N, C-alpha and C positions, 0 to 999 in steps of 0.2 A: 333253560329260560333266557330270554334277552334281558341284559341289564348293562349298566352304565357304569363305569367307575369314574367318580367325579371327586375333585381335589376339594379341599376345604375354602380355597380361594375362589374356585369356580363357583361353589354354592352360595358363599358370602357376596359375591358380586352379580348373582344372578338377578333377572327383573323380571316383572310382567309387562307385556307389550301387547297393545290392541292393534291389529292389523286389519285394516278393510280387505285385503287381498286374501287373508287366512278365511275372514268370514264369507268372502265371496265362494272361495274354493269349497268351503264346507258346504255352501248354499247349492253348488253345482252337483256335489255328491248327494244332497239330500233329494234333488231332483231326478238324479240318476237311479235312485232307489225305486222310483216310478210310485211311491204312496208316502203318505204322512207317518212320521214316526210316533207322533204323540198327538192327542186330541186337540191341543192348541195350534198345531201345525195345519189342520185339517183345512181350514178357510184359505189360508194362505197358499197352500198347495192347489187347491181347486182353482184360485185365482191365477197361477202362473204354471202349472203343471201343463195344460193345453199348448200354451205359448212356447214353452221350452221344446215340447215335441214337435211342434210346427218348425221352430227354429232348426233343429236337428234334420228334419225332414228335408230343408231346404239346403243343408250342406252335409250330406252323408259321409264325406271325408272326415269332417271335424267331429261327428259323432263316432266315427271308427277309432279316431285318434284318442278322443278322452276315454272311450271304454278300454282302449289297450293302457292307456295310462293308468287307469284303476288298478290295473295288475290283478295279480293272484295273491293277495295278501300284502302287496307292497307298492305303493304308489310310485309312479316314476318321477324321479327327483326333480326334473326340470318343472313339473305342475305345482311343486310344493316347495318353493324356495324358502329358506329360513328367513323369518322377520328380522329386521335390522335390530341389534342390541343397543344401537346409540342412533335411534331415529331422529331425523330432523324436526324441528317444533312443528306441531301439528298446525296447518294452516287454519285460517278462518273459512268457515263454508262449510258444504255438505260432505266434506270427506274425499270429493272426486279427484282432487289434487294429490292427496295422499295415496289413494288407490292407484292413479295413473303412474306416480313413481314406482310403486312396489309392482306393477305389472310389466314394466319395462325389464325386469328381470327375465321374465318369461320369453318375451318379444326377442330378446337379444340372444336366446339359446341357439347356437348353431346347428344345422340339421345332422351332423355326425353325433352331437350329445343327445338330441333328442331321440336318434336311434338307439345309442347305447344306453339310455334310460329306460326305453320302452323294451329292450331284450331282458333287462334285469327285472323289471316289472312282471313281464309275461313268462322269464324263465326259459326263454328261447327267441330267435331271431324273428324280426317281424318282417312282412313284405316290404320290399325297397319301394313300391308305390305309395306306402303310407308316410314316408318321410320326404317325397319330394314337394317342391314348390312351396316352401316355408313351412313347414309343419308347426314350429313354434308360433309364427304370426297367427296362423289358423285357429290355434287352441287359444292364443291370447284373444283373438276377436270374440270367440264364443265364452271366456270368461267375462269379457268387458260387457258382453251383453247381459250375462246374467246379473253382474253389478247393477248395470243401468236399469234394468226392466224389474228386478226381483229384489235387490237389496237395497239399493239407493232410497226409494220412497220410504224405507223403515229404519234406515241407518241410525237417525237420531236415538230412537228408542232402543235399538240393538245395541249401540254404544253405550248408552246408560246401563243396560243390562250387563255388560261385560265389566264396566266400571264397578258395579255393585259386586259382581264375584271377586274382583280383585281386593275389594275392602274386606269382604268375608274371608277370603284366604289369607289376608294379612293378620286378620283377628285369630284365625285358627293358627297362624304362624307364631304369633304373640302367645296364645294360651297352651299350645301343645308341641311347639317346635316343627321342625322339618318333617318329622315323621308324619304327623297328623295333617299338616298341610298338603303334602305329598300324596298319601294315601287315598285323600279323598277326590284327587283328580279324575282318575280313570279307573275303571275295572282292572283288577289284576295288577296295578301298579302299587308297589309298596317301597318302603325304605328298608333295605336289608342291614343296613349298619355297615361300618368300616368303608363308608365311601361308595358304597353299591345302592344304585336305585334299580329297581327291577322295574322294566318298561312293558314288558309282557310275558306270557307263559311260553313263547315259541321257542323252538330250539335254535336260536340265533346265538353268534359267538360274542362274547362281551366286547364293549368299545370303551377305549380309554378316552374320557373327555378332558382329562387333565385340567389345565387352566384356560380352557376355551370359554368364551361367552356363551352363558347359557340363559335363554329366554323361555317364558312359559306365556302360552297365548290362549285365551279364553275365546270360545265361538260360541253363538247361540244354537245352531243346529247340532244335533245329537250325533257327532262325528269328531275325529280325532287321528292325529298321526304324529310321527316323529320326523324330523329332518337335520340335515347338518350340512357343513360346508368344510371341505378339507383343504382349503386352501385359506390363506389370510383373508379376513380377520378371524377364522376359526369359530364358528358359531354352531350352536347346538340348539334345537328348537322342540318344544313338546306343546303340541296344539291339542286342547282338550274341551270338551263341552262344558260350558259353565253352569253354574245353579241359576234356578229360577227364570228359565224361559216361560213366556205366556203360556198359559194352559187354560182350558175352557174353565169357565166358572164352576162348573159343576165338579171340577177336579180340586176345589178349594178345601181346605181343612174344615171339618164338622166341630164347632164350638162347644157342643154339649153344654155342661153346667157352667162354664165360663159365658156362654151366651146368655144364661139365664141372669148372670151377675152384671155384665156390662152392655148387653144387648148383641143379638147376632151378629149384626155387620161389624161392629166395633170388635167384638171378639175375634172375628175372622181375620180382621187386618193385625191384630196383636199376635195371633197364631202365625201368620205368614212372615212375621218379623224375626223369627230365628236367625235369618242371615240379612244383611242390610239390603234394602230393597228402595228404589224411588218410586214416588207417587204414579208414574206412568205405568210401571211394574205392578203395582198394587191395583191399579184400575183394570190392567188386563186379567190379573189374576183373580179377581173378585166379581168383575162385571159391574161394579159401581161406577157411578158418575165421579168425575174428577173432584167436583165440590163436595161430594159425599164423603169421599175418602179424605180430603183436606179437613173436614169438620172432626172426623174421627180420629185423626192424627192430631190434630190440636188438643183435644180431650186427653188423650194417652200422653201426649207431652206435658199438659199442665199436671197429670197424675204422676209424672216421672216413671211412666212405665216404658216409654221409649226414649231415645235421644235421637238428634240428627247430628250428621256430619257431612262435609262437603268431600266429593271425589272428582277430581276434573271439573267439568261442567255441571255435575249433578250434584242434588242434594238427596242423601240417603238417610233411611230411618232403620233403627235396629233397636231390639229389647233392650233394657237395662237389667241388672241383676233382679230388681223388684219384679220386672215384667216376666222374667224366666221363673222366679219363684211362684209367681201367680199361676203360670201356666201350667208348673209341675205339681202344684197343688191340686188345681182342678182336674188334671189328668188322673188323679188316685181316686178319683169318684168311685 
């Protein structure tokens, strides 16, 4: 199995990082899949999938490069640089300045490094023609298109979803320690004890993380990967799909007896608050109007069944112990 040996200091100094570039790369991978991964992605995919295919048709070399970089079970390192453990302050605005700063790390990759990374991803040498004429710049142009056309219009909502995930992970960490927080991040990832974190079940040699900086990066598409830098400042990153991406309203939890007690819509809101969520997320998850969600939250707050807390620019809601107890009691019907 693939696992990392992590020192106590590295784990204690680890942090969550929200990265516009990682979100965009995960979105690129979603577009490459050619089909939505869950019902909530269908409308977005139908809106942007045809334009993405047209963009690839207009630049077949970029299409070939990206598909080679996806590799056979391993992404080319230049495509997935490790997000910064000490990012600059997030500028005001729509995230583009932050994204552009991160994208420069792809643009600046020399052709020989691109060639070496592609060889590792493919398990063989790639044709020389693939890495001529600034291959990193060509890939970066495509990634920038994905950001501008398919992520940027949704970035404020996506960022709030990622912020909510970080709050939920922090709560798991408080209640159950690192083992609970890490094991819920990705399938087949778990804490083995004695400083060992299983990343996957593949036959990869273990890696000594030591005292390197360790970052956890949530993204909204159902995609994830690991990345690291073996030169100063020695960073290791784990990108994972966050909880609570928007799904179709018919995917919302059924309130059952709780609906008869509180009303169907209010009960549905309470059920969804097992992890912290913003009003924007609740609108997407329930299909209700923003005003209706706000009114249900006000009643639940007054009844002390939920609490609110701030995470970055977002206000998030989650159930209290009383709310948890009420849901648990009604689930035993």
